[in-house]
KOLMARTOR-9484 format. One line per 3 residues: their letters; for each residue y, z, x of N, C-alpha, C, O, CB. Coordinates in steps of 0.001 Angstrom, whole numbers. Glycine has a CB too. Layout:
<pts>
a	Y Z X Y Z X Y Z X Y Z X Y Z X  ...
</pts>
This chain:
<pts>
mqs	-23887 -22069 -3243 -23778 -20839 -3927 -25220 -20172 -3963 -26209 -20831 -4283 -23176 -21077 -5371  -25284 -18820 -3614 -26530 -18208 -3557 -26823 -17517 -4966 -25924 -17085 -5688 -26554 -17201 -2366  -28075 -17466 -5251 -28391 -16795 -6472 -28325 -15316 -6244 -28257 -14868 -5099 -29748 -17209 -6991
iae	-28345 -14522 -7341 -28270 -13062 -7269 -29550 -12588 -6738 -29529 -11600 -6003 -27969 -12413 -8625  -30693 -13178 -7020 -31921 -12688 -6490 -32037 -12731 -4942 -32703 -11901 -4323 -33012 -13460 -7089  -31362 -13727 -4357 -31320 -13801 -3012 -30407 -12804 -2299 -30602 -12538 -1113 -30978 -15081 -2697
qlp	-29452 -12269 -2972 -28544 -11339 -2446 -29012 -9838 -2588 -28600 -8970 -1819 -27239 -11555 -3118  -29904 -9579 -3625 -30424 -8240 -3830 -31079 -7587 -2642 -30760 -6444 -2314 -31371 -8270 -4901  -32050 -8332 -1942 -32688 -7612 -821 -31762 -7230 262 -32113 -6308 999 -33756 -8415 -240
aee	-30628 -7810 460 -29677 -7388 1460 -29069 -5948 1183 -28734 -5218 2116 -28557 -8435 1529  -28957 -5612 -24 -28425 -4350 -351 -29403 -3224 -136 -28970 -2087 49 -27966 -4360 -1721  -30685 -3470 -149 -31653 -2439 -35 -31586 -1675 1358 -31654 -446 1374 -33025 -3056 -253
pdr	-31458 -2387 2480 -31350 -1710 3712 -30017 -910 3778 -29964 176 4356 -31461 -2709 4851  -28968 -1466 3182 -27681 -680 3074 -27920 653 2408 -27418 1686 2851 -26599 -1468 2263  -28688 620 1346 -28900 1906 556 -29702 2855 1427 -29445 4059 1438 -29676 1647 -847
rir	-30681 2318 2164 -31493 3244 3058 -30600 3879 4146 -30715 5067 4448 -32695 2447 3760  -29730 3071 4710 -28849 3572 5790 -27961 4574 5151 -27788 5647 5729 -28012 2428 6495  -27351 4321 3957 -26480 5274 3409 -27212 6661 3088 -26673 7750 3290 -25856 4670 2160
drq	-28434 6508 2592 -29248 7738 2313 -29484 8504 3613 -29379 9730 3653 -30638 7369 1645  -29799 7778 4654 -29984 8447 6023 -28727 9107 6475 -28760 10232 6973 -30418 7419 7116  -27599 8426 6313 -26319 9001 6739 -26032 10254 6024 -25590 11260 6578 -25196 8046 6530
rav	-26316 10148 4698 -26051 11408 3826 -26957 12535 4264 -26492 13674 4299 -26306 11121 2255  -28243 12302 4607 -29111 13366 5039 -28671 13901 6363 -28756 15107 6591 -30528 12900 5111  -28193 13036 7271 -27669 13524 8580 -26403 14289 8395 -26176 15288 9078 -27420 12365 9549
drl	-25547 13838 7466 -24306 14635 7260 -24606 15942 6746 -23996 16935 7143 -23356 13973 6337  -25588 15995 5812 -25907 17266 5195 -26412 18290 6281 -26046 19465 6312 -26988 17051 4074  -27271 17730 7144 -27925 18538 8231 -26842 19014 9175 -26869 20155 9637 -29026 17694 9030
iri	-25903 18158 9459 -24712 18583 10331 -23928 19666 9691 -23558 20623 10371 -23750 17398 10615  -23627 19572 8319 -22987 20609 7657 -23710 21888 7695 -23098 22938 7897 -22750 20241 6346  -25046 21852 7502 -25828 23085 7476 -25902 23735 8875 -25825 24960 8974 -27248 22795 6948
vgg	-26049 22950 9947 -26166 23510 11316 -24712 23993 11667 -24553 25097 12187 -26747 22384 12410  -23703 23207 11396 -22281 23701 11712 -21837 24877 10977 -21085 25702 11497 -21285 22654 11442  -22295 24990 9727 -21942 26140 8886 -22676 27390 9429 -22097 28469 9561 -22322 25869 7367
tta	-23954 27196 9731 -24746 28337 10241 -24076 28867 11557 -23858 30066 11732 -26277 27892 10509  -23757 27873 12487 -23169 28335 13801 -21890 28985 13650 -21601 29988 14303 -22989 27215 14749  -21048 28405 12742 -19748 29072 12525 -19862 30391 11904 -19099 31301 12226 -18873 28253 11693
siv	-20812 30538 10999 -21086 31888 10400 -21539 32963 11340 -21204 34141 11212 -22112 31765 9367  -22361 32481 12343 -22785 33350 13388 -21688 33780 14280 -21550 34962 14597 -23809 32723 14161  -20870 32794 14708 -19669 33172 15542 -18749 34049 14833 -18353 35084 15369 -18902 31968 15988
aga	-18353 33677 13567 -17456 34507 12822 -17940 35981 12614 -17180 36946 12695 -17223 33864 11508  -19289 36063 12336 -19902 37317 12140 -19857 38174 13391 -19597 39376 13336 -21286 37124 11692  -20127 37503 14567 -20105 38204 15863 -18624 38751 16109 -18446 39903 16506 -20580 37190 17065
vvw	-17574 37876 15857 -16240 38270 16123 -15811 39423 15186 -15144 40365 15614 -15321 37075 15982  -16193 39331 13952 -15858 40443 12983 -16662 41688 13389 -16094 42778 13322 -16199 40028 11449  -17902 41619 13794 -18609 42750 14179 -18049 43360 15422 -18016 44584 15551 -19996 42424 14346
gii	-17581 42493 16400 -17022 42895 17617 -15735 43707 17366 -15523 44759 17969 -16766 41690 18481  -14880 43190 16458 -13642 43818 16084 -13910 45210 15482 -13288 46207 15847 -12876 42929 15093  -14923 45224 14487 -15087 46429 13762 -15725 47505 14670 -15316 48666 14672 -15928 46175 12514
yei	-16767 47059 15459 -17526 48022 16300 -16662 48408 17619 -16459 49593 17887 -18975 47353 16719  -16216 47470 18345 -15585 47745 19591 -14230 48298 19516 -13865 49202 20268 -15545 46591 20353  -13437 47742 18574 -12007 48203 18525 -11815 49391 17577 -11189 50391 17929 -11079 47038 18071
iiv	-12365 49259 16373 -12227 50329 15327 -13098 51484 15627 -12574 52597 15654 -12569 49806 13935  -14393 51356 15861 -15273 52505 15951 -15249 53054 17379 -15027 54252 17552 -16714 52127 15527  -15464 52249 18385 -15646 52825 19732 -14313 53299 20302 -14226 54415 20815 -16289 51790 20687
kge	-13214 52421 20213 -11898 52839 20790 -11174 53668 19764 -10300 54428 20182 -11013 51598 21212  -11426 53620 18473 -10791 54442 17564 -9350 53871 17160 -8549 54611 16590 -10712 55831 18167  -9068 52679 17434 -7758 52068 17120 -7877 51394 15754 -8080 50182 15689 -7312 51022 18236
vla	-7764 52098 14741 -7955 51658 13333 -6885 50659 12889 -7225 49671 12237 -7935 52875 12389  -5626 50872 13210 -4446 50070 12868 -4662 48756 13556 -4773 47718 12903 -3076 50754 13308  -4724 48784 14882 -4746 47537 15675 -5972 46646 15243 -5866 45432 15068 -4822 47883 17240
gsi	-7102 47323 15091 -8323 46687 14786 -8236 46077 13407 -8702 44957 13194 -9466 47653 14891  -7605 46846 12398 -7459 46250 11101 -6609 45082 11079 -6953 44102 10418 -6960 47183 10182  -5409 45094 11814 -4531 43909 11883 -5211 42737 12479 -5065 41631 11958 -3300 44202 12670
fla	-5959 42901 13552 -6716 41846 14211 -7747 41331 13305 -7998 40127 13246 -7345 42321 15483  -8360 42224 12587 -9498 41751 11633 -8910 40954 10558 -9507 39938 10200 -10316 42955 10982  -7706 41323 9945 -7045 40620 8903 -6644 39243 9411 -6763 38268 8669 -5842 41405 8402
fvl	-6166 39126 10665 -5762 37832 11191 -7065 36933 11364 -6984 35746 11047 -4974 38024 12591  -8165 37404 11814 -9286 36596 12008 -9848 36173 10700 -10207 35003 10567 -10282 37283 12814  -9965 37086 9647 -10365 36676 8323 -9402 35591 7658 -9818 34685 6935 -10435 37928 7448
gvi	-8144 35783 7971 -7104 34819 7433 -7414 33359 7993 -7347 32385 7243 -5572 35302 7883  -7735 33249 9261 -8010 32058 9977 -9304 31524 9339 -9327 30357 8947 -8131 32312 11541  -10298 32255 9224 -11615 31821 8571 -11370 31360 7197 -11954 30344 6819 -12667 32971 8528
lfa	-10580 31981 6408 -10336 31626 5046 -9538 30280 5036 -9833 29372 4258 -9563 32785 4303  -8633 30204 5831 -7817 28941 6049 -8733 27778 6381 -8564 26722 5771 -6760 29126 7221  -9661 27877 7268 -10531 26869 7694 -11470 26482 6559 -11775 25306 6362 -11281 27315 8904
lla	-11926 27498 5810 -12828 27264 4624 -12191 26512 3600 -12811 25600 3053 -13304 28516 4021  -10934 26811 3255 -10130 26160 2247 -9772 24654 2689 -9760 23751 1853 -8815 27021 2006  -9502 24447 3954 -9288 23105 4422 -10497 22244 4379 -10374 21048 4118 -8782 23133 5764
iyr	-11641 22767 4615 -12938 22095 4543 -13191 21776 3085 -13595 20658 2765 -14095 22977 5149  -12969 22716 2203 -13220 22515 723 -12215 21420 206 -12620 20533 -545 -13021 23936 -116  -10963 21483 591 -10040 20406 116 -10556 19026 569 -10490 18092 -231 -8570 20641 669
dsl	-11042 18848 1743 -11460 17600 2337 -12760 17164 1544 -12974 15978 1292 -11722 17770 3943  -13603 18166 1170 -14808 17687 401 -14418 17319 -1038 -15146 16556 -1673 -15941 18798 376  -13330 17815 -1565 -12893 17436 -2905 -12362 15985 -2870 -12525 15240 -3836 -11790 18430 -3434
gkp	-11725 15594 -1746 -11132 14233 -1653 -12126 13117 -1386 -11826 11956 -1668 -10107 14209 -571  -13327 13437 -839 -14319 12412 -549 -14846 11657 -1756 -14913 10428 -1723 -15445 13025 146  -15246 12396 -2887 -15737 11664 -4005 -14628 10783 -4626 -14942 9668 -5043 -16306 12624 -5030
ank	-13441 11183 -4706 -12335 10460 -5263 -12141 9217 -4419 -11917 8130 -4953 -11053 11330 -5316  -12224 9368 -3095 -12018 8162 -2261 -13138 7170 -2411 -12897 5963 -2379 -11883 8539 -799  -14427 7668 -2584 -15484 6782 -2791 -15309 6057 -4157 -15677 4884 -4236 -16798 7534 -2707
gqs	-14789 6662 -5198 -14493 6063 -6450 -13513 5009 -6311 -13664 3927 -6879 -14036 7032 -7395  -12510 5275 -5576 -11406 4332 -5406 -11866 3098 -4659 -11548 1962 -5009 -10242 4989 -4668  -12641 3377 -3601 -13193 2247 -2732 -14109 1392 -3600 -14079 168 -3480 -14015 2810 -1441
arr	-14925 1993 -4472 -15826 1281 -5296 -15027 416 -6234 -15346 -760 -6415 -16744 2221 -6043  -13957 992 -6856 -13089 251 -7757 -12404 -843 -7060 -12192 -1880 -7687 -12090 1133 -8388  -12009 -727 -5754 -11390 -1702 -5035 -12309 -2838 -4758 -11926 -4004 -4859 -10860 -1157 -3843
dil	-13566 -2499 -4397 -14569 -3478 -4166 -14903 -4333 -5422 -15128 -5538 -5304 -15790 -2793 -3666  -14931 -3719 -6588 -15197 -4367 -7831 -13993 -5416 -8106 -14187 -6577 -8466 -15343 -3254 -9005  -12837 -4889 -7904 -11673 -5809 -8087 -11721 -7032 -7175 -11466 -8166 -7581 -10367 -5058 -7828
evd	-12065 -6735 -5909 -12207 -7886 -4991 -13297 -8823 -5420 -13145 -10037 -5284 -12488 -7415 -3584  -14419 -8296 -5945 -15485 -9249 -6396 -14969 -9968 -7580 -15275 -11150 -7733 -16838 -8531 -6745  -14193 -9343 -8452 -13699 -10051 -9682 -12747 -11132 -9233 -12773 -12203 -9838 -12972 -9055 -10705
kdt	-11922 -10958 -8244 -11032 -11949 -7773 -11910 -13120 -7210 -11593 -14276 -7493 -10049 -11346 -6695  -12925 -12883 -6479 -13732 -13860 -5902 -14388 -14749 -6993 -14356 -15979 -6944 -14755 -13200 -5028  -14999 -14020 -8003 -15682 -14699 -9017 -14634 -15537 -9932 -14993 -16614 -10408 -16505 -13649 -9846
skl	-13476 -15081 -10144 -12518 -15841 -10888 -12196 -17162 -10165 -11976 -18202 -10786 -11255 -15016 -11106  -12180 -17069 -8816 -11904 -18354 -8049 -13029 -19242 -8308 -12856 -20431 -8578 -11730 -18142 -6489  -14244 -18664 -8229 -15442 -19599 -8385 -15408 -20204 -9776 -15717 -21388 -9909 -16843 -18829 -8162
lqe	-15055 -19475 -10811 -15103 -20069 -12118 -14072 -21083 -12291 -14287 -22045 -13029 -14974 -19067 -13151  -12881 -20934 -11619 -11845 -21884 -11719 -12195 -23218 -11008 -11820 -24300 -11458 -10597 -21293 -11163  -12875 -23099 -9960 -13189 -24309 -9086 -14244 -25176 -9709 -14230 -26394 -9530 -13678 -23877 -7666
thv	-15150 -24587 -10427 -16238 -25385 -11058 -15680 -26102 -12361 -14890 -25559 -13134 -17502 -24419 -11426  -16201 -27429 -12518 -15748 -28121 -13592 -17008 -28461 -14456 -17840 -29296 -14103 -14946 -29347 -13137  -17072 -27786 -15549 -18209 -27890 -16552 -17796 -28631 -17642 -16817 -28236 -18276 -18710 -26584 -17048
esm	-18403 -29687 -17985 -18179 -30419 -19182 -18965 -29921 -20348 -20140 -29590 -20187 -18472 -31805 -18961  -18382 -29849 -21520 -19067 -29318 -22659 -20086 -30217 -23159 -19863 -31428 -23185 -18152 -29008 -23710  -21200 -29727 -23563 -22326 -30619 -24118 -21878 -30816 -25573 -21311 -29937 -26222 -23902 -29920 -24009
psi	-22180 -32047 -26035 -21926 -32362 -27474 -22795 -31441 -28361 -23944 -31160 -28020 -22248 -33899 -27789  -22306 -31027 -29370 -22972 -30143 -30349 -23858 -30915 -31236 -23603 -32095 -31476 -21973 -29384 -31181  -24857 -30335 -31725 -25836 -30954 -32632 -25204 -31339 -33891 -25551 -32363 -34479 -26987 -30045 -32914
ten	-24249 -30528 -34350 -23585 -30763 -35683 -22485 -31999 -35597 -22085 -32541 -36627 -22832 -29341 -36159  -22098 -32339 -34477 -21065 -33392 -34372 -21723 -34701 -35034 -21117 -35290 -35928 -20609 -33641 -32765  -22861 -35103 -34618 -23496 -36328 -35178 -23860 -36184 -36678 -23743 -37140 -37444 -24778 -36664 -34371
tte	-24299 -34984 -37076 -24749 -34866 -38418 -23611 -34730 -39408 -23853 -35014 -40581 -25658 -33723 -38530  -22431 -34339 -39074 -21379 -34217 -39982 -20887 -35666 -40337 -20429 -35928 -41450 -20256 -33321 -39382  -21003 -36574 -39352 -20506 -37958 -39716 -21604 -38564 -40715 -21275 -39365 -41590 -20307 -38940 -38321
lla	-22805 -38177 -40555 -23819 -38734 -41396 -23669 -38218 -42832 -23996 -38903 -43801 -25194 -38406 -40840  -23163 -36988 -42930 -22940 -36367 -44310 -21852 -37149 -45006 -21986 -37483 -46184 -22521 -34806 -44222  -20796 -37442 -44315 -19659 -38164 -44859 -20138 -39625 -45330 -19751 -40122 -46388 -18488 -38248 -43742
aqr	-20982 -40238 -44478 -21407 -41486 -44820 -22359 -41540 -46026 -22364 -42496 -46802 -22000 -42057 -43683  -23228 -40389 -46158 -24055 -40304 -47296 -23283 -40072 -48600 -23697 -40584 -49640 -25030 -39240 -47087  -22246 -39368 -48581 -21439 -39110 -49695 -20716 -40404 -50265 -20586 -40617 -51471 -20446 -38062 -49302
knq	-20270 -41229 -49274 -19700 -42480 -49669 -20709 -43340 -50280 -20397 -44013 -51263 -19079 -43160 -48540  -21924 -43386 -49781 -23074 -44165 -50223 -23476 -43620 -51740 -23837 -44417 -52607 -24338 -43989 -49107  -23395 -42405 -51948 -23740 -41864 -53287 -22721 -42180 -54248 -23063 -42366 -55416 -23936 -40397 -53269
ktd	-21449 -42271 -53896 -20322 -42568 -54818 -20350 -44074 -55141 -20058 -44494 -56261 -18914 -42150 -54173  -20678 -44794 -54215 -20726 -46287 -54521 -21996 -46568 -55259 -21931 -47517 -56040 -20659 -47189 -53198  -23058 -45980 -55176 -24294 -46115 -55938 -24137 -45754 -57354 -24723 -46399 -58224 -25352 -45297 -55357
a	-23352 -44726 -57639 -23207 -44176 -58988 -22267 -44963 -59834 -22046 -44618 -60995 -22743 -42771 -58929
</pts>
């Protein structure tokens, strides 16, 4: 059985890797969000400028613009919903890990056989009873 001190250094690289993964995930979200914003802005600008202003087709341009904005809103809400589920999943997986560790430790505790040490008071209480008998017989 390994001591806790021997197990601690193994967690340190895992923490560093998780921190790096979080940093990369954040960078990916920033770059992806920026790119998606530029593309969405270009599409909206193209609809407003080319269809509504240049061609003068206000109704067709407005309908197409509403459709594009609806798709963008749908995508943003889907991304937001997924981001809300991630912390809950992490909490559930952490609870699951703790329960698995508890099961393992309960097995370890059941397998070990520890005999109880005799208490200091066990021998002294017998002496007290013997001293009382001696005092009664002396009196």
